[in-house]
C-alpha atoms as an extended CHARMM CRD file, in Angstrom:
* protein
*
        91  EXT
         1         1  MET       CA            -22.7920000000      -54.3300000000      -56.0960000000  PROA      1               0.0000000000
         2         2  GLY       CA            -20.1620000000      -56.0780000000      -58.0840000000  PROA      2               0.0000000000
         3         3  GLY       CA            -17.8690000000      -53.5610000000      -59.7730000000  PROA      3               0.0000000000
         4         4  THR       CA            -19.1030000000      -50.2470000000      -58.4610000000  PROA      4               0.0000000000
         5         5  LYS       CA            -18.7710000000      -49.1770000000      -54.8380000000  PROA      5               0.0000000000
         6         6  LEU       CA            -21.7820000000      -47.1190000000      -53.8360000000  PROA      6               0.0000000000
         7         7  THR       CA            -21.5070000000      -44.2810000000      -51.3530000000  PROA      7               0.0000000000
         8         8  ASP       CA            -23.8100000000      -44.1220000000      -48.3480000000  PROA      8               0.0000000000
         9         9  LYS       CA            -25.6410000000      -41.2410000000      -50.0190000000  PROA      9               0.0000000000
        10        10  GLN       CA            -26.1880000000      -43.2850000000      -53.1890000000  PROA      10              0.0000000000
        11        11  LYS       CA            -27.4340000000      -46.2230000000      -51.1270000000  PROA      11              0.0000000000
        12        12  MET       CA            -29.9230000000      -43.9570000000      -49.3760000000  PROA      12              0.0000000000
        13        13  GLU       CA            -31.1330000000      -42.5830000000      -52.7190000000  PROA      13              0.0000000000
        14        14  ILE       CA            -31.5280000000      -46.1150000000      -54.0730000000  PROA      14              0.0000000000
        15        15  ALA       CA            -33.4520000000      -47.1660000000      -50.9620000000  PROA      15              0.0000000000
        16        16  LEU       CA            -35.7470000000      -44.1470000000      -51.2980000000  PROA      16              0.0000000000
        17        17  ASP       CA            -36.2740000000      -44.9530000000      -54.9810000000  PROA      17              0.0000000000
        18        18  MET       CA            -37.0480000000      -48.5770000000      -54.0730000000  PROA      18              0.0000000000
        19        19  LEU       CA            -39.5320000000      -47.5620000000      -51.3770000000  PROA      19              0.0000000000
        20        20  GLY       CA            -41.1870000000      -44.8590000000      -53.4550000000  PROA      20              0.0000000000
        21        21  ASP       CA            -43.7830000000      -45.2990000000      -56.1650000000  PROA      21              0.0000000000
        22        22  LYS       CA            -42.2030000000      -43.0950000000      -58.8190000000  PROA      22              0.0000000000
        23        23  MET       CA            -39.9610000000      -45.6830000000      -60.5020000000  PROA      23              0.0000000000
        24        24  SER       CA            -40.1000000000      -49.3340000000      -61.3710000000  PROA      24              0.0000000000
        25        25  GLN       CA            -37.4180000000      -51.6460000000      -60.0510000000  PROA      25              0.0000000000
        26        26  ALA       CA            -36.1230000000      -52.0210000000      -63.6160000000  PROA      26              0.0000000000
        27        27  GLY       CA            -35.8690000000      -48.2390000000      -63.8920000000  PROA      27              0.0000000000
        28        28  ILE       CA            -33.9740000000      -48.0400000000      -60.6090000000  PROA      28              0.0000000000
        29        29  ARG       CA            -31.5720000000      -50.7840000000      -61.6660000000  PROA      29              0.0000000000
        30        30  SER       CA            -30.9720000000      -49.0080000000      -64.9650000000  PROA      30              0.0000000000
        31        31  LYS       CA            -30.5460000000      -45.5830000000      -63.3260000000  PROA      31              0.0000000000
        32        32  TRP       CA            -27.9690000000      -46.8470000000      -60.8310000000  PROA      32              0.0000000000
        33        33  GLY       CA            -26.4030000000      -49.6430000000      -62.8870000000  PROA      33              0.0000000000
        34        34  ILE       CA            -27.0510000000      -52.2920000000      -60.2460000000  PROA      34              0.0000000000
        35        35  SER       CA            -28.5850000000      -55.7500000000      -60.1960000000  PROA      35              0.0000000000
        36        36  SER       CA            -31.9750000000      -56.6120000000      -58.7840000000  PROA      36              0.0000000000
        37        37  THR       CA            -30.2730000000      -58.4300000000      -55.9100000000  PROA      37              0.0000000000
        38        38  ASP       CA            -28.1400000000      -55.4000000000      -55.0630000000  PROA      38              0.0000000000
        39        39  ALA       CA            -31.1420000000      -53.0650000000      -55.2190000000  PROA      39              0.0000000000
        40        40  CYS       CA            -33.0610000000      -55.3060000000      -52.8220000000  PROA      40              0.0000000000
        41        41  LYS       CA            -30.0520000000      -55.5900000000      -50.4900000000  PROA      41              0.0000000000
        42        42  VAL       CA            -29.7450000000      -51.8100000000      -50.3180000000  PROA      42              0.0000000000
        43        43  ARG       CA            -33.4800000000      -51.4610000000      -49.6340000000  PROA      43              0.0000000000
        44        44  ASP       CA            -33.4010000000      -54.1620000000      -46.9590000000  PROA      44              0.0000000000
        45        45  GLN       CA            -30.3600000000      -52.6070000000      -45.2490000000  PROA      45              0.0000000000
        46        46  ALA       CA            -32.0940000000      -49.2300000000      -45.1490000000  PROA      46              0.0000000000
        47        47  LEU       CA            -35.2470000000      -50.7710000000      -43.6650000000  PROA      47              0.0000000000
        48        48  GLU       CA            -33.1890000000      -52.6400000000      -41.0640000000  PROA      48              0.0000000000
        49        49  MET       CA            -31.3900000000      -49.4280000000      -40.0520000000  PROA      49              0.0000000000
        50        50  PHE       CA            -34.7320000000      -47.6290000000      -39.8140000000  PROA      50              0.0000000000
        51        51  LEU       CA            -36.2070000000      -50.3450000000      -37.5870000000  PROA      51              0.0000000000
        52        52  LYS       CA            -33.1440000000      -50.3100000000      -35.3080000000  PROA      52              0.0000000000
        53        53  GLU       CA            -33.4360000000      -46.5410000000      -34.9630000000  PROA      53              0.0000000000
        54        54  MET       CA            -37.1350000000      -46.8630000000      -34.1370000000  PROA      54              0.0000000000
        55        55  GLU       CA            -36.3270000000      -49.4480000000      -31.4430000000  PROA      55              0.0000000000
        56        56  ARG       CA            -33.6080000000      -47.1910000000      -30.0010000000  PROA      56              0.0000000000
        57        57  SER       CA            -35.9620000000      -44.2170000000      -30.0120000000  PROA      57              0.0000000000
        58        58  SER       CA            -38.6240000000      -46.3000000000      -28.2880000000  PROA      58              0.0000000000
        59        59  LYS       CA            -36.1470000000      -47.3330000000      -25.5720000000  PROA      59              0.0000000000
        60        60  ASP       CA            -35.0930000000      -43.7000000000      -25.1220000000  PROA      60              0.0000000000
        61        61  LEU       CA            -38.7310000000      -42.6730000000      -24.7620000000  PROA      61              0.0000000000
        62        62  ASN       CA            -39.3490000000      -45.3950000000      -22.1870000000  PROA      62              0.0000000000
        63        63  ASN       CA            -36.2690000000      -44.2650000000      -20.2400000000  PROA      63              0.0000000000
        64        64  LEU       CA            -37.5520000000      -40.6840000000      -20.2760000000  PROA      64              0.0000000000
        65        65  ARG       CA            -40.9550000000      -41.8120000000      -19.0410000000  PROA      65              0.0000000000
        66        66  ALA       CA            -39.3200000000      -43.7460000000      -16.2050000000  PROA      66              0.0000000000
        67        67  GLY       CA            -37.2820000000      -40.6570000000      -15.3260000000  PROA      67              0.0000000000
        68        68  VAL       CA            -40.4080000000      -38.4880000000      -15.2460000000  PROA      68              0.0000000000
        69        69  ALA       CA            -42.1250000000      -41.0220000000      -12.9790000000  PROA      69              0.0000000000
        70        70  ASP       CA            -39.1160000000      -40.9320000000      -10.6260000000  PROA      70              0.0000000000
        71        71  ILE       CA            -39.1750000000      -37.1340000000      -10.5360000000  PROA      71              0.0000000000
        72        72  LYS       CA            -42.9140000000      -37.1010000000       -9.8160000000  PROA      72              0.0000000000
        73        73  LYS       CA            -42.3440000000      -39.4810000000       -6.9060000000  PROA      73              0.0000000000
        74        74  LEU       CA            -39.5410000000      -37.2810000000       -5.5530000000  PROA      74              0.0000000000
        75        75  VAL       CA            -41.7790000000      -34.2080000000       -5.7700000000  PROA      75              0.0000000000
        76        76  ARG       CA            -44.5740000000      -36.0210000000       -3.8990000000  PROA      76              0.0000000000
        77        77  ASP       CA            -42.1230000000      -37.1900000000       -1.2350000000  PROA      77              0.0000000000
        78        78  HSD       CA            -40.6810000000      -33.6970000000       -0.9280000000  PROA      78              0.0000000000
        79        79  SER       CA            -44.1810000000      -32.2510000000       -0.5590000000  PROA      79              0.0000000000
        80        80  LEU       CA            -44.9410000000      -34.6970000000        2.2380000000  PROA      80              0.0000000000
        81        81  VAL       CA            -41.7310000000      -33.7680000000        4.0600000000  PROA      81              0.0000000000
        82        82  VAL       CA            -42.4380000000      -30.0410000000        3.6940000000  PROA      82              0.0000000000
        83        83  SER       CA            -46.0040000000      -30.5290000000        4.9020000000  PROA      83              0.0000000000
        84        84  TYR       CA            -44.8120000000      -32.5490000000        7.8970000000  PROA      84              0.0000000000
        85        85  LEU       CA            -42.1640000000      -29.9640000000        8.8100000000  PROA      85              0.0000000000
        86        86  LYS       CA            -44.6840000000      -27.1310000000        8.5480000000  PROA      86              0.0000000000
        87        87  LYS       CA            -46.9910000000      -28.9320000000       10.9730000000  PROA      87              0.0000000000
        88        88  LYS       CA            -44.1330000000      -29.7030000000       13.3500000000  PROA      88              0.0000000000
        89        89  MET       CA            -42.8970000000      -26.1110000000       13.2960000000  PROA      89              0.0000000000
        90        90  LYS       CA            -46.4390000000      -24.7080000000       13.2360000000  PROA      90              0.0000000000
        91        91  PHE       CA            -46.1110000000      -22.4890000000       10.1620000000  PROA      91              0.0000000000
């Protein structure tokens, strides 16, 4: 990206162009005035960011599932305590 500094928005548009089927790589390079290497770098950076976000989202989902499992266990334990107390107090 030699002489021209691309904004994050431009990089995202380039990545979308690179991943889409509407334009050839030559057309994208011409449209944005960038080299083939720079176009591929932008695409690869966007894919890497996407994969990192997917991994983070997956970890968040796993944490939520673990939290739900903990809550279910607490509810079961609470139910057992309530049941025991009812029997003890003869409700």
